[in-house]
C-alpha positions in Angstrom: -40.7 50.5 100.6 -41.5 53.2 98.3 -38.8 55.4 97.0 -37.1 57.5 99.6 -34.5 59.9 99.7 -31.7 59.1 102.3 -29.3 61.3 103.9 -25.9 59.8 105.5 -23.9 61.7 107.7 -20.1 61.8 108.1 -18.7 63.7 111.2 -16.7 64.2 114.3 -18.3 63.6 118.1 -16.1 63.9 120.6 -16.5 62.0 123.7 -17.2 64.8 126.5 -19.1 67.2 124.5 -22.7 65.6 123.9 -24.0 69.1 123.9 -21.9 70.2 121.2 -22.6 66.9 119.4 -26.3 67.0 119.3 -26.5 70.4 118.4 -24.1 69.6 115.5 -26.7 66.4 114.6 -29.6 69.1 114.9 -27.8 71.1 112.4 -27.0 68.2 109.9 -30.8 66.9 110.0 -32.1 70.5 109.3 -29.3 70.3 106.4 -30.3 67.1 105.0 -34.3 68.4 105.1 -33.3 70.5 102.8 -31.7 68.0 100.1 -35.2 66.6 100.3 -33.9 63.7 102.5 -36.7 61.5 104.7 -34.6 59.4 106.6 -31.4 61.0 108.3 -28.6 58.5 109.4 -25.8 59.4 112.0 -22.6 57.6 113.0 -22.7 54.8 115.9 -22.3 56.4 119.3 -22.7 60.6 117.2 -24.3 61.9 120.3 -21.7 61.2 123.7 -18.6 59.9 121.1 -16.8 56.5 121.0 -12.9 56.4 122.1 -12.7 53.0 124.2 -12.7 54.9 127.3 -14.5 54.8 130.5 -15.7 58.6 129.8 -17.7 57.2 126.7 -20.6 56.1 129.5 -19.9 59.3 131.1 -23.0 61.4 129.5 -25.2 57.9 128.9 -28.8 58.7 129.1 -31.9 56.5 129.3 -33.5 55.7 125.6 -36.2 56.7 125.4 -36.6 59.2 128.5 -33.5 60.8 128.1 -33.2 64.8 126.7 -31.5 63.8 123.7 -34.3 61.7 122.4 -36.8 64.2 123.4 -35.0 66.7 121.3 -34.6 64.7 118.3 -38.2 63.5 118.1 -39.2 66.9 118.8 -37.2 67.9 115.4 -38.5 65.1 113.5 -41.9 66.0 114.2 -41.3 69.9 113.1 -39.5 69.1 110.1 -41.4 65.7 109.0 -38.1 63.3 109.0 -36.8 60.2 110.7 -33.7 60.2 112.4 -31.2 57.9 113.6 -28.8 58.8 116.0 -26.2 56.9 118.3 -25.9 57.2 121.7 -24.5 55.5 125.3 -27.7 54.4 126.6 -28.5 53.8 130.5 -30.9 51.4 131.8 -30.8 50.8 135.4 -27.2 51.6 135.7 -26.3 49.0 132.4 -24.8 51.1 129.5 -25.1 49.6 125.9 -24.1 51.0 122.3 -27.6 52.1 121.3 -28.8 53.6 117.5 -32.4 54.3 118.7 -35.0 55.8 115.8 -37.2 59.1 116.0 -39.8 60.1 113.4 -42.6 62.7 113.1 -44.9 60.6 115.6 -42.1 60.5 118.2 -40.0 58.3 119.5 -40.1 54.6 117.1 -37.4 52.4 118.9 -33.7 51.3 119.0 -31.0 48.9 118.6 -28.5 47.9 121.2 -25.1 46.7 119.8 -25.0 42.8 120.0 -21.6 42.1 119.4 -19.0 44.4 120.8 -15.6 44.7 119.8 -11.8 45.1 121.1 -12.4 47.1 124.2 -16.3 47.8 124.3 -16.5 44.8 126.6 -15.4 46.7 129.5 -18.1 49.8 129.0 -20.9 48.4 126.9 -23.5 45.2 127.5 -24.1 43.5 124.8 -27.9 43.7 123.3 -30.2 40.4 122.8 -32.6 41.5 120.2 -32.5 42.4 116.2 -36.1 44.3 115.9 -37.1 45.3 112.1 -39.3 48.7 112.0 -42.2 49.3 110.3 -41.5 52.8 108.7 -44.0 54.3 106.0 -41.1 54.4 103.9 -39.5 51.1 104.2 -39.0 48.4 106.5 -36.0 49.3 108.2 -33.5 47.3 110.4 -30.5 48.8 112.0 -27.0 47.2 112.2 -24.1 49.0 114.9 -20.2 48.7 113.3 -19.1 45.5 113.8 -22.4 43.6 114.2 -22.1 44.3 110.2 -19.2 41.8 109.9 -21.5 38.7 110.9 -23.4 37.7 108.4 -26.3 36.3 110.1 -27.0 39.5 111.6 -28.2 40.4 108.4 -29.9 37.7 107.2 -31.8 38.0 110.3 -32.7 41.2 109.7 -34.2 39.9 105.6 -35.8 37.2 107.0 -37.9 39.4 109.5 -38.9 41.8 105.8 -36.4 44.4 106.7 -35.7 45.8 103.4 -33.5 48.8 104.3 -30.3 48.3 106.5 -28.9 51.7 108.4 -25.6 50.5 109.3 -23.8 53.5 111.3 -20.3 52.9 112.6 -17.4 54.5 114.8 -14.7 51.9 113.2 -11.2 53.0 114.9 -8.5 53.2 112.6 -5.2 53.7 114.5 -3.0 56.4 115.1 -2.4 58.9 112.0 0.9 60.5 111.9 0.9 62.6 108.5 -2.1 63.5 105.5 -1.1 60.5 103.7 -2.0 58.4 106.4 -5.4 59.7 107.2 -6.1 59.4 103.2 -5.0 55.7 102.9 -7.3 55.2 106.0 -10.3 56.4 104.3 -9.8 53.9 101.2 -8.8 51.3 103.0 -12.0 51.7 105.2 -14.3 51.7 101.6 -12.5 49.2 99.9 -13.6 46.7 103.0 -17.1 47.9 103.0 -17.4 47.1 99.5 -16.1 43.8 99.7 -18.5 43.3 103.1 -21.4 45.2 102.5 -22.3 44.4 98.9 -22.0 40.8 100.0 -24.5 41.9 102.6 -27.1 43.9 100.1 -26.5 41.3 96.9 -27.2 38.2 99.3 -30.4 39.5 101.7 -31.8 41.3 98.4 -31.7 45.0 100.5 -30.5 48.4 100.6 -27.1 49.1 102.9 -26.6 52.6 103.8 -23.4 52.8 105.9 -21.9 55.8 107.3 -19.0 56.2 109.9 -17.3 58.5 112.3 -15.1 61.2 111.1 -12.1 62.4 112.7 -10.4 62.3 116.5 -12.9 61.4 119.5 -10.8 61.6 122.3 -9.4 65.2 122.2 -9.5 65.5 125.6 -8.5 62.4 127.3 -4.7 62.5 127.5 -2.9 59.6 126.2 -5.8 58.0 124.3 -5.9 57.4 120.1 -9.2 57.1 118.9 -9.1 58.3 115.4 -12.2 57.7 112.8 -11.5 57.7 109.0 -15.1 58.7 108.0 -17.1 57.3 104.8 -20.6 56.9 103.2 -21.8 54.4 101.3 -25.2 53.0 99.7 -25.2 49.7 97.9 -28.6 48.2 96.3 -30.1 45.2 96.4 -28.1 44.0 93.6 -24.9 44.6 95.2 -23.6 47.8 93.4 -22.2 50.9 95.0 -25.1 53.4 93.7 -23.3 56.4 96.0 -20.5 57.3 98.3 -18.8 60.0 100.5 -16.3 62.1 98.2 -13.5 63.2 100.5 -10.5 61.1 100.5 -9.8 62.8 103.5 -11.0 62.6 107.1 -14.1 65.3 107.4 -17.6 66.0 107.9 -19.5 65.1 104.9 -23.1 64.5 104.0 -24.1 62.2 101.1 -28.4 62.4 100.5 -29.4 59.2 98.0 -33.1 58.6 96.3 -33.6 54.7 97.1 -36.0 53.1 94.5 -38.4 51.3 96.2 -39.3 48.4 93.3 -35.5 47.5 93.5 -36.5 45.1 96.5 -39.2 43.4 94.9 -37.3 43.1 92.1 -34.3 41.9 93.3 -36.4 39.3 95.1 -38.4 37.8 92.3 -35.5 37.1 90.6 -35.4 33.3 89.7 -33.8 31.2 92.5 -33.4 34.4 94.9 -31.9 33.2 97.7 -34.5 34.1 100.6 -37.0 32.4 98.5 -35.3 28.8 97.7 -33.1 28.4 101.1 -34.0 25.5 103.9 -33.6 26.8 106.9 -34.0 23.5 108.6 -30.7 22.1 107.5 -29.3 25.5 109.3 -29.4 24.5 113.5 -25.5 24.5 113.3 -25.7 28.4 113.3 -27.2 28.5 116.4 -24.3 26.4 118.1 -20.8 27.3 118.9 -18.0 26.4 116.6 -16.9 23.4 117.5 
């Protein structure tokens, strides 16, 4: 991994407004480029929206064959950057919660969410692969929202060589009646991330970069509450938080962070670093259902 500046975006992306959401993605990418970012990550399903409702898949597209991948690949080529965005993917009538990656050379690959949470099972099928993308910047893995709660996912990516984990979220946060409710939820989300994602970074000697949807994603769906608290955070391979979004309320925001490439190799060269000393031959139980 070399030194690289990444940008993380938290923004609202309502269901049923794919064209507007894509325009917003383009605008944020251009802002990130001006900040010196070479890799820009957007939240889970930021193109088609996340609301726990059948409308989530109404605007699904093939990946890579759809218009959104085509447009963002063209933008990546024009700006000389890498972009990771989320979309409801359609594949032969089946839908997936997908985060794809494009760069100056075009489409690179995709990660389909493996472990679906709550009501997502009604709308999406779970993915079955954990690819690592070999970029000139770094070896990158993608972990979508609830998949981050399972430590095996980040471990598998680290074992396969990942140095940077992009972790897009659209974590729903219930009903908000007052401004104070929103602020409490924002802090609660960040508190949880400091605990969970710091462990993922420390255990695997990787950078972890998190971004979350921000705002209500079901504005046009009567009776549906789908609120997202936002939040961006970057954690280094020693488990220390090196940057996070400043807003204490729910609003669009971007952070741009310089990652030092030698931090990964330095962590992995430490005495008794667990990826080097582990004994996988005794881990067979991890591939079995809980007894």
